[in-house]
C-alpha positions in Angstrom: -62.7 186.4 62.3 -59.6 186.6 60.1 -61.6 188.7 57.7 -62.2 191.4 60.7 -58.6 191.4 61.3 -57.8 192.3 57.5 -60.5 194.9 57.3 -59.4 196.4 60.5 -55.8 196.7 59.1 -56.9 198.2 56.0 -58.9 200.7 57.7 -56.0 201.8 59.8 -53.9 202.0 56.6 -56.4 204.1 54.7 -56.8 206.5 57.8 -52.8 206.8 58.0 -52.6 207.5 54.4 -55.2 210.3 54.6 -54.2 211.8 57.9 -50.4 212.0 57.1 -51.1 212.5 53.5 -49.0 209.7 52.5 -48.8 209.8 48.6 -49.8 206.5 46.8 -46.9 205.3 44.8 -45.0 202.1 44.0 -43.2 202.2 47.2 -45.8 202.9 49.8 -48.6 200.8 48.6 -46.5 197.7 48.4 -44.9 198.5 51.8 -48.4 198.7 53.3 -49.3 195.4 51.7 -46.2 193.5 52.7 -46.4 194.8 56.2 -50.1 193.6 56.4 -49.2 190.3 55.2 -46.5 189.9 57.6 -48.3 191.4 60.6 -51.6 189.9 60.1 -50.1 186.3 59.3 -48.1 186.5 62.3 -51.2 187.4 64.5 -53.3 184.9 62.8 -50.9 182.1 63.2 -50.2 183.0 66.9 -54.0 183.6 67.7 -55.1 180.4 66.0 -52.6 178.0 67.5 -52.2 179.5 70.9 -55.7 180.6 71.4 -58.0 178.5 69.0 -61.2 179.8 67.8 -64.3 178.0 66.5 -66.9 179.5 64.4 -69.0 176.3 64.8 -70.3 175.9 68.4 -73.8 174.8 69.8 -75.7 173.8 72.7 -76.9 170.2 72.8 -79.4 168.6 75.0 -80.5 165.1 75.7 -83.9 163.6 74.6 -85.4 160.4 75.7 -87.7 158.5 73.2 -90.9 157.3 75.3 -91.5 153.6 74.1 -94.4 151.8 76.2 -93.7 148.4 77.7 -96.8 147.2 76.2 -98.8 147.6 73.0 -102.4 148.8 73.0 -104.8 151.6 72.0 -104.3 155.0 73.7 -107.3 156.1 75.6 -106.0 159.3 77.2 -103.0 161.7 76.8 -103.2 164.1 79.7 -99.8 165.7 79.2 -99.3 169.1 77.5 -96.6 170.5 75.3 -93.5 172.1 77.0 -95.3 171.6 80.4 -92.6 170.9 83.2 -93.4 167.5 84.6 -92.2 165.6 88.0 -90.8 162.2 87.8 -93.9 159.9 87.8 -96.3 162.4 86.2 -98.6 160.5 83.7 -97.7 161.0 80.0 -100.5 158.9 78.5 -102.7 155.8 79.2 -103.1 152.6 77.1 -106.5 150.7 77.2 -106.1 148.3 80.3 -109.0 145.8 79.5 -107.1 143.0 78.1 -104.2 143.2 80.7 -106.8 143.4 83.4 -108.5 140.3 82.2 -105.2 138.5 82.1 -104.4 139.3 85.6 -107.9 137.9 86.5 -107.2 134.7 84.6 -103.8 134.0 86.1 -105.2 134.9 89.6 -108.1 132.1 89.0 -105.7 129.6 87.9 -103.3 130.3 90.9 -106.3 129.8 93.5 -107.0 126.3 91.9 -103.2 125.4 91.7 -102.7 126.2 95.3 -105.8 124.2 96.3 -104.1 121.1 94.2 -100.9 121.8 96.1 -102.5 121.9 99.3 -104.2 118.6 98.7 -101.2 116.9 97.4 -99.3 118.0 100.4 -101.9 116.6 102.7 -102.0 113.3 101.1 -98.2 113.0 101.0 -98.4 113.6 104.8 -100.7 110.6 105.2 -98.6 108.6 103.0 -101.5 108.2 100.5 -99.8 110.4 97.7 -96.5 110.8 96.4 -93.8 113.3 96.6 -94.0 113.7 92.7 -97.4 115.3 93.0 -96.2 117.6 95.4 -93.2 118.7 93.4 -95.7 119.0 90.2 -98.3 121.3 92.1 -95.5 123.4 93.8 -93.9 124.0 90.2 -97.3 124.8 88.8 -98.0 127.4 91.4 -94.6 129.1 91.1 -95.1 129.1 87.4 -98.5 130.8 87.6 -97.2 133.2 90.2 -94.3 134.2 87.9 -96.9 134.7 85.1 -98.9 136.6 87.2 -96.3 138.8 88.2 -95.5 139.5 84.5 -99.3 140.3 83.8 -99.3 142.7 86.7 -96.2 144.5 85.5 -97.7 144.8 82.1 -101.0 146.1 83.5 -99.1 148.6 85.7 -97.2 150.0 82.5 -100.4 150.6 80.7 -99.9 154.1 82.4 -96.9 155.5 80.9 -95.1 158.1 83.3 -92.4 160.6 83.0 -89.0 159.1 83.5 -87.7 162.0 85.5 -88.2 165.8 85.7 -88.8 167.4 82.3 -91.1 168.0 79.6 -92.6 166.6 76.4 -91.8 169.4 73.5 -94.1 167.9 70.9 -97.3 166.1 71.7 -98.8 164.5 68.6 -100.2 161.3 70.2 -104.1 161.4 70.5 -106.5 159.0 72.0 -107.5 156.1 69.4 -103.8 155.8 68.0 -102.1 152.3 68.8 -99.1 152.6 70.7 -96.5 149.9 70.3 -93.3 148.6 72.1 -91.1 149.2 69.2 -87.8 151.1 69.8 -87.9 152.5 66.3 -91.2 154.0 66.7 -91.4 156.0 70.0 -94.7 157.6 71.0 -93.1 160.8 72.4 -90.0 162.5 73.0 -89.2 163.5 76.5 -86.5 166.3 77.3 -85.0 166.0 80.8 -84.5 169.0 82.8 -80.8 168.6 83.1 -79.6 171.8 81.4 -77.8 172.1 78.0 -74.2 171.2 77.0 -72.3 173.8 75.1 -69.7 172.1 72.4 -67.3 173.9 70.4 -65.8 172.1 67.5 -62.0 173.0 67.2 -59.8 172.4 64.4 -57.2 169.7 65.0 -54.4 172.3 64.2 -54.7 173.5 67.8 -54.9 169.9 69.3 -51.7 170.6 71.6 -53.4 173.9 73.2 -56.8 172.3 73.9 -56.5 171.9 77.8 -59.2 171.2 80.6 -59.5 174.3 82.8 -58.4 176.8 80.4 -60.3 180.1 80.1 -62.9 180.3 77.3 -65.4 182.8 75.9 -68.7 182.2 74.1 -70.9 184.4 71.8 -74.3 183.4 70.7 -75.7 184.4 67.4 -79.2 185.1 69.3 -77.5 187.4 72.0 -75.8 190.1 69.8 -72.8 191.9 71.2 -72.8 189.7 74.4 -69.7 187.5 75.2 -69.7 185.2 78.3 -66.7 183.7 80.0 -66.3 180.1 81.0 -63.8 177.4 81.2 -63.0 174.3 79.1 -64.5 171.4 81.2 -63.5 168.5 78.8 -61.8 167.6 75.5 -63.7 164.9 74.3 -61.1 162.1 73.3 -62.9 160.7 70.0 -64.1 162.3 66.7 -67.0 161.0 65.0 -65.5 160.7 61.6 -63.2 157.9 62.8 -65.8 155.8 64.4 -66.0 151.9 63.5 -69.1 149.9 64.2 -69.4 146.0 64.0 -70.5 144.9 60.8 -70.1 142.2 58.1 -67.9 144.5 55.9 -64.2 145.1 56.3 -62.9 148.6 56.8 -61.5 149.8 53.5 -60.5 153.0 51.8 -63.4 154.5 50.1 -62.2 158.1 49.4 -60.8 161.0 51.6 -63.0 161.5 54.5 -63.2 164.9 56.0 -60.6 165.2 58.9 -63.2 166.1 61.4 -62.9 168.5 64.4 -62.1 168.1 68.1 -65.4 168.4 70.3 -64.6 170.5 73.2 -67.2 170.9 76.1 -67.4 174.3 77.6 -69.1 175.3 80.9 -70.2 179.0 80.7 -69.5 180.3 84.2 -70.3 183.8 83.7 -73.0 185.0 86.0 -74.4 187.5 83.5 -75.5 184.3 81.3 -78.2 183.4 84.1 -80.6 185.9 82.9 -80.5 184.7 79.3 -80.1 181.0 79.9 -83.9 180.4 79.9 -84.3 182.4 76.5 -81.7 180.0 75.0 -83.3 177.2 73.2 -81.5 173.9 72.9 -79.4 173.9 69.8 -78.6 177.5 69.9 -75.7 178.5 67.6 -72.7 180.5 68.6 -68.9 180.9 68.4 -66.2 180.1 71.0 -62.6 181.1 71.8 -60.1 179.2 74.0 -57.0 181.0 75.7 -54.0 179.0 76.7 -51.3 180.1 79.0 -48.9 181.1 76.0 -48.8 184.6 74.4 -51.2 186.4 76.7 -50.8 189.5 74.8 -52.2 187.8 71.7 -55.1 186.8 73.6 -56.2 190.4 74.1 -56.5 190.8 70.2 -58.6 187.4 70.2 -61.0 188.8 72.7 -61.4 192.0 70.8 -62.1 190.2 67.5 -64.6 187.8 69.1 -66.6 190.8 70.3 -66.6 192.2 66.9 -67.6 188.9 65.5 -70.4 188.9 67.9 -71.9 192.1 66.4 -71.2 191.3 62.9 -72.9 187.9 63.0 -75.9 189.8 64.1 -75.8 192.6 61.6 -74.6 190.2 58.7 -75.7 186.8 59.4 -73.6 184.2 58.0 -75.4 181.1 59.2 
């Protein structure tokens, strides 16, 4: 965007020199250059600080790895790629045979244990048996009931269902594959239907001008020439470059890490964006500008440059 400002000033200077037939000499050229340095430098400083701009912005979406509660051979995958699903729709089925047999086994053992419990109680009531036999048979019944509940839970989970409304964007699972309950090896990736989140990565130089509720404008590379209005939803209070996780290694200086940028969540409120929302895939790239309450007249220049950049990035892609 700074380059556009310089090119615009250079074009104006060339036009003025030609229209007014100003001679090119050691006075006029340095004056135009020095004036451009002062004028453009002042504009860039006022715009970048009071109305921050980011050429790095993107829509983000949440993905849910589908890991089955039980391991087994997949026998059916009825789900289709990118097909909208309701909560509870079947994603795939695991062979239920071993889990059904386990449920039958616990049910049979439970019938015998309850019969033993009944006899122990009857004998204890006649003062023939002892109370310990009643306690042992009762504990046996409760233990088998708990194991039966677990076995039934595992049997029910041989049918893996959609956790919410959404879709599976890539279905590579096939019958015959063994699905395992390992978090590091999901069987599918589910995309909840909850919309996208647009985040602009702002330089830390403008930290004091990043305020929730301020006006914002967004330009997508995939929608040339269009600029959509919005507002700053949230200025995220942490930067990824500074995170520390528990480990057996002490924090130490290992070089000069990048300073990182401040993530700013932007809500696109422009009604014109509705017709494009369904066409923009998650992860779409774009640019964003924020407008604070300071130096409103400079904000006009920022808006003009953002619209020029929206076309320039389409004609001359930089990403």
